[in-house]
N, C-alpha and C positions, 0 to 999 in steps of 0.2 A: 546543643539545641535538641529539644524533645520532638517526638512525633506530633504532639499537639501544636507546638509552635510552627512546625512545617505546614500542618493542615490549616492553620489560621492565616498563613501567608497566601494571599490569593494567587500571586504569580506562580509560586511553588506548587500549589494545588492544581492549577491549570496545567502546568507542565507534567505533573504526575498523571493526571487524567488523560492528557494527550498521548503520553507514551503507552498507557494501557490500551487506549483505543487503537493506536497505530499497531501495536503488537497483536491485537485481536484479529486484524485483517490477515496476518500471516499464519493464523492457526489453521492447521491442516484439516481438522475435523469437519467443518462445514463445507469447505471448498472441495474436498475430495468427494463428498456426498453429491455435491452439485455436478461435478464432472462425471461421476459414474452414473448419475441420473440421465445424462444426455449420452449414454452408452459409450463412454470412453473406457478402453481396457486399462487395467491397473498399471501396466507398464507405461502407457502414454501419460497417465496421471503422474507417475514418478518422473518422467522426463519433463513434464510441464512444471512440476515443483522444483526440479533442478534448474530450469531456466529462470524461475522466479528468484531462487537463492543466488544464482550467478549475478543477476542484475542488482540485487540487494547488496551483494559484496562489492561489486564494481562501483556503485554509487556511494557506498560508505567510504571508499578511498577518495572519491572525487569531492566529497562534501567539505573537506578541510580547506582546499583552495577556494571553494565557493564562499565559505564562511568568513574568509579574510576580505572578500570583495563586497559581500552583501550582509545585511543584518540578519540575525536569527529569525526575526519575525517575517522578513521577506522570503527567506528560504522555506520556512514552515508553511507560509501561505501557498507558495508555488508547489510544495510537496503535497499538501492536501488537495490542491486542485488536480494534480497529477493522479493522486490516489482515487479521487472521485471519477475522473475520466476512465481510469483502469477498471474500476468497479462497474461503471456503466457498460463498458465494452464486454467485460467478463460475464455480467449478469444477463438475465433473460430479457433483453430489450425487444419488445414486440415489433416495432417498425423494422429493425434490422433482421429479425427472424423472418418476417413476412417478405422482405426484399430478397433474402437468401432463398427462401422456399419458392418464390415466384421466379427468380433467376435460374433455379435448378430444374424447373418443370420441363424445359426443352432438352435437358441432358438425357443420355441413354439410361443412366442409372441415377435417378433423382435422390434416392436416399443416401447413396454414397457421396453425392455432391453436397448435400446438406451436412452430412457428418464431417466432411473435409472443411467446409466453411465454419462449422462450429469449432472444430479443432483449431483452425487458424485464428478465429476470434478469441478463443481461450488463451492461446499462446501470446497473441498481441496484448490482450488484457493483462496477463500476468507479467509481461515485460514492462508494461507501463506501471502496473501496481508495484512491482519490485523496484522500479526506478524511484517512485514516490516514497516507498517505505525506506529505502536506503538513505534518502536525504532528509527524512523528517526526524529521526531519532537523535542524531548527534546535535543539531542546533537546539533541540528542546532540552536535552540534558545539560548543555552548557548554560542555557537560560535558567534552568533550575538551580544550578550551582551559583550563578550570579545573584538570583533572587534570595537564596539562603544567606550568602555572604553579606548582601545589603541589609537584610533583616538583622543579622548578628551584629553588624557594624553599628546600626542604629540603636540596637538594644544595649550595647555596651557604653553608649554615651550618656 
């Protein structure tokens, strides 16, 4: 099977695009800039990425039993929902930021309170993001293999 045949197969093309998009979220370049822009030291950014990688690894092991009970599409849907929630928590959500800043006004050191809240949201967001990322890649790749095998089977008839 040639690359052209794979690209003409809609299911295979969708799987490839999905894997590329999923891996884009794990790219360190834009996320570390975001975390350092909200004044995180580089060591904290490193720990946060370690937490993300740990959750990714843990979920990659758990996806095999899940894929035996649920379809690849169901797992992918839940994974992307989880990734979306993780991105919303990780990103600059104005209502959450306002609530944190309003809640920290009564504290003796409001800037430290806001910093700790941002750090907690970043860690929670990356745990959720790592959970979604770890479960999205394996079912998508198996779907890609099935789509290619089906296309090759129908082409040989």
